[in-house]
N, C-alpha and C positions, 0 to 999 in steps of 0.2 A: 869721931867723925866716920861717916859711912861713905861707901864708894858707889858710884852710879855710872852705868854705861848707857849711852843713848845711840840707837841706830837711827840716824836721821834720814828722812825722805821729805819730799816737798809737801805731800798731803798729810801724812801721819808719821809718827815716830814711836819706836818701841823704847821703853825705859825699864831698866833692871837696877834695883838697889840692893846692895849686899853689905854685910857687916865686915869688920876688919878680919873676922875669922872665916869669911866666905859664905855665911848663912844668908840665903835669899830672904830679904824683907818684903819686897814688893816687885811685881812685874805687871806692867800695864802699857796701854797704848794711848796716845793723845794726838789731837790734831796739831800740826806743826805751825802754831801761831804764837805770837808773843803772849797773848792773853792765856792760852792753855798752858804754856810753859810756866808762866807766873803762878797759875793755880796749882799745877802739879808739883812745883818745886818750892812752894812757899816755906821759908825757913821756919816759921812758927809751927808748921805741920811736920816737916821732915828733918829739921835740924840742919846743921851745916854739912855740906857734901863736897867731895871731890868728884868731878864729873868728867868722864871721858867721852869725846865725840871724835869721829873720823873727819879728816879734812875733806871738805866738799864745797860745792857752790854756795850752800846756805850756812856753813859752819861759822862764818864771821858774825852774822847778826844773831845767830842762836847763842854763841859764846858771849856776846855782849849782853843779851837779856839775862842769861844765867849768872854772869858775874855781877850784874846789876842787883841781883837778889842776895849777893854776899857769898856765893859759892865759888870754889876754885874750879877752873876749867882747864883741862889738858886736851889739846887737839893732837890726835895721833895720826901719823902718816900711814894711810891704809896699805901702801905697798910694803911696809916693813912689819905689819901686824900679821905674821904668818898664821897665828891661831885662827884668824878669820878667813884669810885668803885661801888657806889649804883645807879648810873644813869641808867635809863631805856633806854634812847636814847643814844647809843654809836656809835660814829664815830670819826675819827681823828680830823676833824674840830671843833666839839663840845668839845672834850677833850682839845684841845689847847685853846679854848675860856674859858673853866672852869679853866684851870691852870692860865691864865692871871688874871681872877677875884679873884681866891683864893690868888694869890700873892698880888694883889692890896689891898685886905682886910686883909692881914696878918693872914689868917686862914689856916695855914699849919704847918707841922712838917718837919723841914729841916733834911736831912740825913747827917751822917758823911761822909766826903770825905777824902780818903787817899791822902797823898802827892805824888808827882811824884816819889820821891826816893823809897818809899815803893811800889808803883804800879809797878815800873820798875825793882824791885829787882829780880835778876835771881835765882829762886828757883831751887834746884837740886833734 
């Protein structure tokens, strides 16, 4: 199983895939749409992945799409991910790479994810 970090943004997202030994397999950018996520992370093309994304406004639906493909998703608390927060060199590609390596090394704090029933509850 390989590890993937995704730096999410509303328009486009950076993706970095690494092996268990930390070797970078692929780095690329996609539009942040369900269709592009499904194409980029097709299990027949990339195998099964553990995917790290930071908690943000779009992380719920992105995680749902990725898990629907059969991958495991870890939503990381961005405030506790010092590797990204304290980085002097910040860009989407490097943040995705850092997320992949943080996931690979189990050096992260996973955030609580509300279930779909709670997320979709119509508040009045």
